[in-house]
VOTORMI-879904 format. One record per atom (N, C-alpha, C): residue in three letters; x, y, z. Coordinates in steps of 0.1 Angstrom, whole numbers, padded with zeros to 4 digits, always signed. Layout:
<pts>
ALAXYZ;...
</pts>
This chain:
<pts>
UNK-0064+0409-0194;UNK-0075+0411-0189;UNK-0078+0411-0173;UNK-0081+0420-0168;UNK-0085+0418-0154;UNK-0092+0409-0147;UNK-0091+0405-0135;UNK-0094+0394-0132;UNK-0109+0397-0122;UNK-0119+0391-0123;UNK-0133+0394-0119;UNK-0135+0387-0107;UNK-0137+0392-0097;UNK-0142+0383-0084;UNK-0155+0383-0077;UNK-0156+0372-0071;UNK-0172+0371-0069;UNK-0176+0383-0057;UNK-0167+0385-0049;UNK-0168+0396-0042;UNK-0171+0409-0048;UNK-0165+0413-0059;UNK-0167+0426-0068;UNK-0182+0426-0070;UNK-0186+0411-0076;UNK-0200+0413-0079;UNK-0209+0414-0067;UNK-0203+0409-0058;UNK-0217+0410-0047;UNK-0216+0425-0042;UNK-0204+0431-0041;UNK-0205+0448-0036;UNK-0213+0454-0048;UNK-0212+0450-0061;UNK-0217+0459-0071;UNK-0235+0456-0069;UNK-0238+0443-0067;UNK-0253+0441-0064;UNK-0258+0449-0051;UNK-0248+0450-0040;UNK-0254+0459-0027;UNK-0256+0470-0032;UNK-0247+0477-0040;UNK-0248+0490-0041;UNK-0262+0494-0052;UNK-0263+0484-0058;UNK-0274+0484-0069;UNK-0288+0485-0061;UNK-0288+0477-0049;UNK-0300+0475-0043;UNK-0303+0485-0031;UNK-0290+0487-0028;UNK-0291+0501-0015;UNK-0294+0515-0025;UNK-0290+0518-0038;UNK-0292+0530-0041;UNK-0281+0539-0038;UNK-0274+0537-0030;UNK-0262+0547-0028;UNK-0246+0539-0020;UNK-0237+0544-0024;UNK-0226+0537-0020;UNK-0225+0539-0006;UNK-0229+0549+0002;UNK-0229+0551+0017;UNK-0238+0539+0023;UNK-0249+0539+0019;UNK-0259+0531+0027;UNK-0254+0514+0024;UNK-0248+0512+0012;UNK-0240+0497+0011;UNK-0231+0495+0016;UNK-0221+0508+0018;UNK-0210+0503+0025;UNK-0214+0502+0043;UNK-0224+0508+0046;UNK-0227+0504+0061;UNK-0233+0489+0062;UNK-0241+0486+0051;UNK-0245+0471+0053;UNK-0234+0463+0051;UNK-0226+0467+0043;UNK-0214+0455+0041;UNK-0202+0456+0053;UNK-0202+0467+0060;UNK-0194+0470+0069;UNK-0181+0471+0065;UNK-0180+0481+0055;UNK-0167+0486+0047;UNK-0170+0501+0046;UNK-0157+0504+0046;UNK-0155+0520+0043;UNK-0159+0522+0029;UNK-0165+0538+0025;UNK-0167+0540+0013;UNK-0158+0540+0003;UNK-0145+0544+0009;UNK-0135+0544-0001;UNK-0130+0532-0007;UNK-0133+0519+0004;UNK-0129+0508+0001;UNK-0139+0500-0012;UNK-0152+0506-0010;UNK-0164+0502-0017;UNK-0162+0506-0031;UNK-0158+0520-0031;UNK-0158+0527-0043;UNK-0144+0521-0054;UNK-0137+0516-0046;UNK-0123+0513-0051;UNK-0128+0496-0056;UNK-0134+0492-0051;UNK-0138+0475-0054;UNK-0149+0479-0066;UNK-0157+0487-0068;UNK-0165+0491-0080;UNK-0158+0496-0091;UNK-0148+0504-0087;UNK-0140+0511-0098;UNK-0132+0498-0106;UNK-0127+0491-0096;UNK-0117+0478-0101;UNK-0126+0468-0111;UNK-0140+0466-0106;UNK-0147+0459-0115;UNK-0153+0465-0130;UNK-0155+0478-0129;UNK-0155+0484-0141;UNK-0143+0486-0150;UNK-0134+0486-0144;UNK-0121+0484-0153;UNK-0120+0471-0157;UNK-0122+0462-0149;UNK-0124+0446-0155;UNK-0127+0441-0163;UNK-0142+0447-0166;UNK-0152+0448-0173;UNK-0152+0456-0185;UNK-0145+0466-0185;UNK-0142+0476-0194;UNK-0156+0484-0200;UNK-0163+0489-0189;UNK-0176+0498-0191;UNK-0175+0502-0177;UNK-0188+0512-0180;UNK-0192+0520-0170;UNK-0206+0512-0164;UNK-0208+0511-0150;UNK-0218+0502-0145;UNK-0228+0512-0139;UNK-0222+0521-0131;UNK-0232+0530-0125;UNK-0224+0547-0127;UNK-0239+0554-0125;UNK-0234+0569-0126;UNK-0238+0575-0112;UNK-0229+0581-0107;UNK-0230+0586-0094;UNK-0234+0603-0093;UNK-0244+0603-0086;UNK-0251+0617-0088;UNK-0253+0620-0070;UNK-0257+0631-0071;UNK-0261+0638-0056;UNK-0269+0628-0047;UNK-0279+0622-0055;UNK-0290+0614-0048;UNK-0288+0599-0047;UNK-0276+0597-0051;UNK-0273+0584-0052;UNK-0266+0580-0065;UNK-0267+0566-0067;UNK-0263+0560-0079;UNK-0273+0555-0090;UNK-0269+0556-0104;UNK-0280+0550-0112;UNK-0275+0542-0118;UNK-0281+0532-0124;UNK-0274+0521-0133;UNK-0271+0522-0149;UNK-0262+0523-0155;UNK-0262+0525-0169;UNK-0270+0511-0177;UNK-0272+0513-0187;UNK-0276+0503-0196;UNK-0267+0490-0194;UNK-0256+0492-0195;UNK-0246+0479-0194;UNK-0246+0476-0180;UNK-0249+0484-0169;UNK-0250+0481-0157;UNK-0263+0472-0153;UNK-0271+0477-0161;UNK-0285+0467-0157;UNK-0283+0453-0160;UNK-0275+0451-0175;UNK-0274+0437-0178;UNK-0264+0432-0172;UNK-0253+0437-0167;UNK-0243+0431-0156;UNK-0249+0427-0142;UNK-0257+0437-0138;UNK-0266+0433-0127;UNK-0275+0419-0127;UNK-0280+0419-0137;UNK-0290+0405-0141;UNK-0278+0392-0139;UNK-0267+0395-0147;UNK-0258+0385-0149;UNK-0252+0381-0133;UNK-0251+0393-0126;UNK-0245+0394-0114;UNK-0253+0383-0106;UNK-0265+0387-0103;UNK-0273+0378-0094;UNK-0273+0365-0098;UNK-0272+0360-0113;UNK-0273+0348-0115;UNK-0262+0340-0113;UNK-0248+0347-0113;UNK-0236+0341-0111;UNK-0236+0338-0094;UNK-0241+0351-0087;UNK-0242+0347-0071;UNK-0252+0334-0068;UNK-0262+0335-0074;UNK-0272+0324-0070;UNK-0267+0310-0076;UNK-0258+0312-0086;UNK-0253+0298-0091;UNK-0239+0296-0079;UNK-0233+0302-0074;UNK-0223+0299-0064;UNK-0232+0292-0051;UNK-0241+0300-0048;UNK-0250+0295-0035;UNK-0255+0282-0037;UNK-0258+0279-0051;UNK-0263+0267-0052;UNK-0252+0256-0053;UNK-0242+0261-0058;UNK-0229+0249-0054;UNK-0226+0248-0043;UNK-0225+0255-0034;UNK-0222+0254-0020;UNK-0233+0243-0015;UNK-0245+0248-0016;UNK-0256+0237-0011;UNK-0256+0224-0017;UNK-0250+0223-0031;UNK-0250+0211-0037;UNK-0238+0201-0033;UNK-0230+0209-0028;UNK-0216+0203-0023;UNK-0216+0199-0009;UNK-0227+0207-0002;UNK-0228+0205+0013;UNK-0238+0191+0015;UNK-0249+0192+0004;UNK-0258+0181+0004;UNK-0251+0167-0001;UNK-0240+0168-0010;UNK-0233+0158-0013;UNK-0224+0152+0000;UNK-0220+0161+0006;UNK-0214+0158+0017;UNK-0219+0153+0029;UNK-0231+0154+0030;UNK-0239+0150+0041;UNK-0249+0138+0036;UNK-0249+0135+0022;UNK-0259+0126+0017;UNK-0254+0111+0022;UNK-0267+0104+0023;UNK-0264+0086+0023;UNK-0265+0082+0010;UNK-0265+0087+0001;UNK-0267+0084-0010;UNK-0257+0087-0022;UNK-0252+0078-0032;UNK-0241+0084-0042;UNK-0230+0072-0040;UNK-0220+0078-0045;UNK-0207+0067-0049;UNK-0200+0068-0035;UNK-0193+0057-0031;UNK-0185+0055-0021;UNK-0173+0046-0025;UNK-0163+0049-0028;UNK-0151+0040-0034;UNK-0142+0037-0024;UNK-0140+0026-0016;UNK-0131+0019-0007;UNK-0120+0012-0012;UNK-0109+0016-0011;UNK-0095+0009-0011;UNK-0092-0002-0001;UNK-0089-0013-0005;UNK-0084-0023+0007;UNK-0072-0031+0001;UNK-0064-0031+0012;UNK-0049-0038+0007;UNK-0054-0051+0006;UNK-0050-0061-0004;UNK-0053-0071-0011;UNK-0054-0084-0002;UNK-0048-0084+0008;UNK-0052-0098+0014;UNK-0059-0093+0028;UNK-0062-0082+0029;UNK-0074-0080+0038;UNK-0088-0081+0034;UNK-0090-0079+0022;UNK-0103-0079+0014;UNK-0110-0091+0018;UNK-0104-0101+0015;UNK-0113-0114+0014;UNK-0116-0119+0030;UNK-0107-0116+0040;UNK-0109-0117+0052;UNK-0115-0108+0061;UNK-0116-0095+0061;UNK-0122-0085+0066;UNK-0131-0078+0061;UNK-0133-0078+0047;UNK-0145-0069+0041;UNK-0158-0078+0041;UNK-0159-0089+0039;UNK-0174-0093+0036;UNK-0183-0090+0048;UNK-0180-0091+0059;UNK-0191-0087+0070;UNK-0193-0073+0071;UNK-0184-0066+0067;UNK-0184-0051+0067;UNK-0194-0047+0056;UNK-0191-0053+0042;UNK-0198-0050+0029;UNK-0214-0051+0033;UNK-0215-0065+0036;UNK-0229-0070+0040;UNK-0238-0063+0047;UNK-0234-0056+0059;UNK-0239-0052+0069;UNK-0244-0037+0061;UNK-0231-0031+0054;UNK-0233-0014+0054;UNK-0243-0013+0040;UNK-0240-0025+0031;UNK-0252-0021+0021;UNK-0266-0025+0025;UNK-0270-0034+0034;UNK-0283-0034+0041;UNK-0287-0024+0046;UNK-0277-0015+0054;UNK-0281-0004+0061;UNK-0283+0010+0055;UNK-0274+0007+0042;UNK-0274+0021+0033;UNK-0276+0017+0018;UNK-0289+0012+0013;UNK-0290+0008+0000;UNK-0287+0017-0010;UNK-0289+0029-0006;UNK-0286+0039-0017;UNK-0274+0041-0021;UNK-0265+0041-0013;UNK-0250+0041-0013;UNK-0245+0031-0027;UNK-0239+0037-0036;UNK-0233+0030-0047;UNK-0218+0026-0041;UNK-0214+0016-0034;UNK-0203+0011-0030;UNK-0195+0003-0040;UNK-0184+0006-0036;UNK-0173+0001-0048;UNK-0161-0003-0042;UNK-0154-0014-0045;UNK-0142-0018-0037;UNK-0128-0020-0050;UNK-0117-0014-0043;UNK-0104-0013-0053;UNK-0095-0018-0042;UNK-0089-0031-0048;UNK-0077-0040-0039;UNK-0063-0036-0046;UNK-0054-0038-0039;UNK-0041-0036-0046;UNK-0031-0036-0032;UNK-0018-0030-0039;UNK-0008-0030-0028;UNK-0007-0016-0017;UNK-0002-0015-0011;UNK-0002+0000-0004;UNK+0000+0009-0010;UNK+0013+0008-0022;UNK+0018+0019-0026;UNK+0008+0024-0039;UNK-0002+0014-0043;UNK-0012+0017-0054;UNK-0024+0025-0046;UNK-0028+0019-0037;UNK-0040+0026-0029;UNK-0038+0039-0024;UNK-0025+0042-0022;UNK-0020+0054-0015;UNK-0021+0066-0025;UNK-0016+0059-0037;UNK-0017+0068-0050;UNK-0030+0071-0054;UNK-0039+0063-0054;UNK-0053+0065-0058;UNK-0060+0073-0047;UNK-0057+0074-0035;UNK-0062+0081-0022;UNK-0059+0097-0028;UNK-0044+0098-0030;UNK-0043+0112-0030;UNK-0046+0118-0045;UNK-0047+0108-0053;UNK-0053+0115-0066;UNK-0068+0118-0066;UNK-0076+0113-0054;UNK-0091+0114-0054;UNK-0097+0103-0059;UNK-0091+0093-0061;UNK-0101+0081-0068;UNK-0108+0075-0056;UNK-0103+0076-0046;UNK-0105+0064-0033;UNK-0111+0075-0024;UNK-0120+0071-0016;UNK-0128+0081-0004;UNK-0121+0074+0008;UNK-0118+0064+0008;UNK-0110+0057+0019;UNK-0102+0046+0020;UNK-0094+0044+0023;UNK-0084+0030+0021;UNK-0080+0026+0034;UNK-0084+0011+0035;UNK-0082+0003+0045;UNK-0065-0004+0043;UNK-0055+0004+0051;UNK-0042-0002+0051;UNK-0038-0006+0062;UNK-0023-0013+0061;UNK-0016-0016+0074;UNK-0008-0003+0076;UNK-0007-0001+0088;UNK+0003+0009+0093;UNK+0019+0004+0096;UNK+0024+0001+0088;UNK+0037-0003+0089;UNK+0050+0006+0084;UNK+0056+0013+0094;UNK+0067+0020+0086;UNK+0062+0032+0077;UNK+0050+0033+0078;UNK+0045+0048+0071;UNK+0043+0058+0077;UNK+0047+0070+0071;UNK+0043+0081+0076;UNK+0032+0091+0069;UNK+0023+0091+0075;UNK+0010+0094+0066;UNK+0009+0107+0064;UNK+0016+0116+0073;UNK+0017+0129+0072;UNK+0029+0141+0064;UNK+0038+0130+0060;UNK+0049+0134+0051;UNK+0048+0134+0038;UNK+0040+0141+0033;UNK+0040+0143+0017;UNK+0032+0158+0014;UNK+0031+0154+0000;UNK+0023+0168-0004;UNK+0010+0170+0002;UNK+0001+0157-0001;UNK-0011+0160+0007;UNK-0011+0152+0021;UNK-0013+0156+0031;UNK-0014+0150+0043;UNK-0024+0139+0044;UNK-0023+0125+0051;UNK-0031+0117+0052;UNK-0036+0117+0067;UNK-0049+0114+0070;UNK-0054+0110+0084;UNK-0057+0095+0084;UNK-0051+0089+0095;UNK-0053+0079+0098;UNK-0057+0073+0108;UNK-0069+0064+0108;UNK-0076+0063+0121;UNK-0076+0046+0124;UNK-0070+0043+0137;UNK-0068+0027+0138;UNK-0080+0021+0141;UNK-0085+0010+0134;UNK-0095+0001+0133;UNK-0092-0013+0141;UNK-0082-0018+0136;UNK-0079-0033+0143;UNK-0065-0037+0142;UNK-0061-0043+0153;UNK-0047-0047+0156;UNK-0046-0064+0154;UNK-0037-0071+0145;UNK-0036-0082+0144;UNK-0021-0088+0149;UNK-0021-0096+0156;UNK-0005-0101+0160;UNK-0002-0113+0150;UNK+0012-0117+0146;UNK+0016-0125+0139;UNK+0014-0138+0147;UNK+0015-0149+0136;UNK+0013-0161+0139;UNK+0021-0169+0130;UNK+0022-0183+0133;UNK+0030-0192+0125;UNK+0020-0201+0117;UNK+0024-0203+0107;UNK+0020-0217+0097;UNK+0030-0227+0096;UNK+0026-0239+0099;UNK+0036-0250+0100;UNK+0029-0260+0090;UNK+0037-0269+0082;UNK+0033-0282+0077;UNK+0026-0290+0086;UNK+0018-0300+0083;UNK+0011-0306+0093;UNK+0018-0320+0101;UNK+0031-0323+0095;UNK+0040-0331+0100;UNK+0052-0326+0105;UNK+0052-0312+0108;UNK+0065-0307+0114;UNK+0066-0310+0130;UNK+0077-0312+0131;UNK+0081-0315+0147;UNK+0073-0304+0159;UNK+0073-0291+0155;UNK+0069-0280+0162;UNK+0054-0280+0164;UNK+0047-0290+0158;UNK+0033-0291+0158;UNK+0027-0295+0173;UNK+0039-0301+0180;UNK+0035-0305+0192;UNK+0034-0296+0204;UNK+0040-0283+0201;UNK+0038-0272+0210;UNK+0027-0262+0205;UNK+0022-0257+0217;UNK+0012-0247+0215;UNK+0017-0232+0207;UNK+0030-0232+0211;UNK+0036-0219+0207;UNK+0049-0220+0204;UNK+0054-0213+0193;UNK+0069-0218+0190;UNK+0076-0202+0188;UNK+0089-0203+0190;UNK+0099-0190+0191;UNK+0106-0188+0175;UNK+0108-0176+0172;UNK+0113-0174+0162;UNK+0129-0181+0162;UNK+0135-0184+0172;UNK+0148-0190+0170;UNK+0147-0204+0167;UNK+0135-0209+0170;UNK+0131-0224+0166;UNK+0130-0228+0153;UNK+0125-0212+0145;UNK+0122-0215+0130;UNK+0135-0210+0122;UNK+0144-0201+0127;UNK+0153-0194+0118;UNK+0160-0201+0109;UNK+0165-0215+0112;UNK+0170-0223+0102;UNK+0162-0232+0092;UNK+0151-0231+0093;UNK+0138-0237+0085;UNK+0135-0228+0075;UNK+0131-0233+0063;UNK+0128-0227+0053;UNK+0116-0220+0051;UNK+0117-0205+0049;UNK+0105-0195+0051;UNK+0097-0192+0042;UNK+0086-0194+0038;UNK+0077-0188+0027;UNK+0073-0174+0029;UNK+0078-0166+0025;UNK+0078-0152+0029;UNK+0067-0144+0020;UNK+0056-0138+0027;UNK+0046-0131+0023;UNK+0052-0118+0019;UNK+0052-0114+0005;UNK+0061-0105+0002;UNK+0056-0093-0002;UNK+0041-0091-0001;UNK+0033-0079-0005;UNK+0035-0068+0004;UNK+0040-0057+0000;UNK+0045-0043+0005;UNK+0031-0040+0013;UNK+0033-0036+0029;UNK+0046-0036+0036;UNK+0048-0048+0044;UNK+0040-0063+0040;UNK+0040-0072+0047;UNK+0056-0079+0046;UNK+0062-0078+0037;UNK+0074-0086+0037;UNK+0082-0078+0044;UNK+0085-0066+0045;UNK+0092-0056+0055;UNK+0089-0060+0069;UNK+0076-0063+0071;UNK+0073-0064+0086;UNK+0074-0076+0091;UNK+0076-0085+0084;UNK+0078-0101+0087;UNK+0093-0103+0091;UNK+0099-0097+0081;UNK+0117-0097+0083;UNK+0119-0089+0092;UNK+0114-0078+0097;UNK+0118-0069+0109;UNK+0116-0077+0121;UNK+0104-0087+0122;UNK+0104-0094+0136;UNK+0117-0103+0138;UNK+0124-0109+0126;UNK+0137-0114+0129;UNK+0151-0105+0132;UNK+0147-0094+0123;UNK+0158-0082+0126;UNK+0159-0078+0143;UNK+0147-0076+0147;UNK+0146-0072+0159;UNK+0152-0083+0169;UNK+0152-0095+0166;UNK+0156-0104+0172;UNK+0170-0108+0171;UNK+0175-0102+0163;UNK+0190-0103+0161;UNK+0191-0116+0150;UNK+0180-0121+0146;UNK+0184-0131+0136;UNK+0181-0132+0123;UNK+0186-0140+0112;UNK+0186-0138+0097;UNK+0179-0151+0092;UNK+0167-0149+0089;UNK+0157-0162+0086;UNK+0164-0169+0070;UNK+0160-0178+0068;UNK+0164-0186+0056;UNK+0151-0186+0046;UNK+0150-0176+0038;UNK+0141-0173+0029;UNK+0142-0183+0014;UNK+0131-0194+0015;UNK+0131-0201+0004;UNK+0122-0197-0009;UNK+0110-0191-0005;UNK+0100-0186-0016;UNK+0096-0174-0010;UNK+0097-0162-0021;UNK+0089-0150-0017;UNK+0076-0151-0027;UNK+0065-0145-0024;UNK+0051-0146-0029;UNK+0042-0133-0024;UNK+0037-0128-0033;UNK+0026-0117-0029;UNK+0013-0122-0029;UNK+0011-0135-0031;UNK+0000-0144-0031;UNK-0003-0149-0016;UNK-0013-0144-0009;UNK-0017-0147+0005;UNK-0019-0164+0004;UNK-0029-0167-0008;UNK-0030-0183-0009;UNK-0017-0191-0012;UNK-0010-0186-0022;UNK+0001-0194-0024;UNK+0010-0195-0011;UNK+0012-0186-0002;UNK+0017-0190+0011;UNK+0013-0201+0019;UNK+0000-0203+0019;UNK-0008-0213+0027;UNK-0007-0228+0019;UNK-0007-0225+0006;UNK-0007-0238-0002;UNK+0009-0244-0001;UNK+0018-0236+0000;UNK+0032-0240+0000;UNK+0037-0248+0012;UNK+0030-0242+0022;UNK+0030-0246+0038;UNK+0023-0259+0037;UNK+0012-0260+0034;UNK+0005-0272+0034;UNK+0011-0284+0026;UNK+0018-0280+0015;UNK+0026-0290+0008;UNK+0040-0294+0017;UNK+0041-0288+0028;UNK+0055-0292+0033;UNK+0068-0285+0029;UNK+0067-0275+0023;UNK+0077-0267+0015;UNK+0085-0257+0026;UNK+0077-0256+0036;UNK+0083-0243+0047;UNK+0072-0242+0055;UNK+0079-0232+0064;UNK+0069-0225+0075;UNK+0066-0207+0069;UNK+0056-0203+0076;UNK+0052-0188+0071;UNK+0047-0183+0083;UNK+0048-0170+0081;UNK+0042-0160+0092;UNK+0033-0152+0088;UNK+0021-0151+0093;UNK+0011-0140+0087;UNK+0004-0131+0098;UNK-0002-0126+0098;UNK-0012-0118+0106;UNK-0025-0120+0106;UNK-0030-0117+0094;UNK-0046-0122+0094;UNK-0049-0136+0092;UNK-0058-0141+0100;UNK-0062-0154+0100;UNK-0076-0158+0093;UNK-0074-0168+0087;UNK-0088-0175+0080;UNK-0093-0182+0093;UNK-0106-0189+0087;UNK-0115-0197+0099;UNK-0110-0209+0096;UNK-0104-0210+0084;UNK-0099-0228+0083;UNK-0085-0228+0080;UNK-0079-0238+0085;UNK-0064-0238+0079;UNK-0064-0250+0071;UNK-0067-0247+0059;UNK-0068-0255+0045;UNK-0067-0249+0033;UNK-0056-0253+0024;UNK-0054-0245+0012;UNK-0064-0248+0002;UNK-0063-0240-0008;UNK-0074-0244-0020;UNK-0071-0259-0023;UNK-0062-0264-0023;UNK-0059-0277-0028;UNK-0066-0288-0019;UNK-0074-0284-0006;UNK-0078-0293+0005;UNK-0068-0296+0017;UNK-0055-0292+0014;UNK-0047-0299+0021;UNK-0046-0288+0037;UNK-0042-0296+0047;UNK-0042-0290+0060;UNK-0029-0284+0064;UNK-0028-0275+0071;UNK-0015-0271+0076;UNK-0019-0265+0091;UNK-0011-0265+0101;UNK-0012-0262+0113;UNK-0008-0247+0116;UNK-0018-0242+0124;UNK-0015-0229+0132;UNK-0009-0228+0146;UNK+0000-0220+0148;UNK+0005-0220+0159;UNK+0010-0204+0165;UNK+0009-0203+0177;UNK+0010-0187+0182;UNK+0026-0185+0184;UNK+0029-0173+0178;UNK+0044-0167+0179;UNK+0047-0163+0193;UNK+0059-0169+0200;UNK+0059-0163+0212;UNK+0068-0152+0211;UNK+0069-0143+0221;UNK+0075-0131+0225;UNK+0065-0118+0222;UNK+0072-0107+0225;UNK+0063-0096+0224;UNK+0064-0088+0209;UNK+0058-0093+0202;UNK+0060-0089+0187;UNK+0049-0079+0183;UNK+0052-0067+0179;UNK+0041-0056+0173;UNK+0033-0062+0163;UNK+0019-0062+0166;UNK+0012-0066+0156;UNK+0010-0055+0146;UNK+0003-0057+0132;UNK+0001-0048+0124;UNK-0013-0043+0127;UNK-0014-0030+0125;UNK-0028-0023+0128;UNK-0030-0019+0113;UNK-0043-0022+0113;UNK-0051-0019+0099;UNK-0058-0004+0102;UNK-0056+0007+0093;UNK-0060+0019+0096;UNK-0072+0024+0087;UNK-0080+0033+0089;UNK-0090+0038+0077;UNK-0082+0052+0073;UNK-0076+0052+0063;UNK-0069+0061+0058;UNK-0074+0073+0046;UNK-0079+0087+0053;UNK-0082+0095+0042;UNK-0075+0107+0040;UNK-0080+0116+0031;UNK-0072+0130+0031;UNK-0073+0134+0039;UNK-0062+0142+0046;UNK-0063+0150+0059;UNK-0069+0161+0057;UNK-0066+0169+0044;UNK-0073+0182+0042;UNK-0087+0181+0034;UNK-0093+0170+0032;UNK-0108+0169+0029;UNK-0116+0164+0039;UNK-0129+0171+0042;UNK-0137+0166+0052;UNK-0144+0152+0047;UNK-0146+0144+0058;UNK-0149+0131+0052;UNK-0166+0132+0050;UNK-0170+0126+0040;UNK-0185+0126+0041;UNK-0192+0116+0048;UNK-0205+0115+0050;UNK-0214+0109+0058;UNK-0212+0094+0056;UNK-0211+0090+0042;UNK-0209+0079+0036;UNK-0196+0071+0041;UNK-0185+0080+0040;UNK-0172+0075+0044;UNK-0172+0073+0060;UNK-0177+0082+0066;UNK-0179+0081+0082;UNK-0188+0068+0086;UNK-0198+0066+0081;UNK-0205+0054+0081;UNK-0199+0041+0080;UNK-0190+0041+0070;UNK-0182+0031+0064;UNK-0176+0026+0077;UNK-0166+0036+0079;UNK-0156+0034+0088;UNK-0162+0028+0102;UNK-0172+0033+0108;UNK-0181+0031+0119;UNK-0185+0015+0117;UNK-0188+0012+0105;UNK-0191-0002+0102;UNK-0180-0010+0104;UNK-0170-0007+0101;UNK-0156-0015+0101;UNK-0152-0017+0117;UNK-0156-0006+0124;UNK-0151-0011+0139;UNK-0163-0022+0145;UNK-0175-0016+0139;UNK-0187-0027+0147;UNK-0185-0041+0142;UNK-0179-0042+0130;UNK-0179-0057+0124;UNK-0166-0063+0130;UNK-0155-0055+0132;UNK-0142-0061+0138;UNK-0142-0060+0151;UNK-0150-0054+0159;UNK-0148-0053+0173;UNK-0146-0066+0179;
</pts>
């Protein structure tokens, strides 16, 4: 069965309205032969005769009258579909699904969500948390409208569906020390002073790779005692005196869930920070809701 195209239906309606192929061809800026061929292809695809061509123009057959009515309905339906899609794209109501790297959400999202929901109460905002790989997969599959991810060792454009990454905020690495550690007497410490100490590695990708790369670039090999994907467990173990840690996002208080204190010190040296990006599908225009959310992130994190 031959395929019927919307363009063929539009040509057929134009000929029926104009009454002649010549007049319709002029309106459509087509040659008469090209228009006649398109009509013949449509008749062949439908396996019916739609028009009777005479000296004074064209006349619709009974089948043509029915097809004309259906064609108008289909063309109008496609126009409505375009309007609906445009309204959805530009609307500040409806769903917005935001993905956020697990450790970022409790530290960076509360202020953003608070301000965004107050400014845009008709937007149904939902948050999905997880690892970089999980969120990137959900973004590519269309589950997420935008994902807040670290840009570390990632090529956002080298895959089947290109991603667009917009930088939002950069966080420099810092050190967590047990409260009785000798280095707490200093305002800042160096990797060389830590390398032989037990490291509690935050190992949720890409965090683990990033923190280990700091030592690699300095030609050092840290002594990793514990690995965990839990940001809170890292802080708890440091507060218990079981080792030091390096993190990038900072809490307002230096206290674990157990109420135990730890010390925070700057990390000396020129170490590249981790940049948080708003990542979207590169081949899909951002909705107004997505654009407004990204703008709110920039304001809240400025």
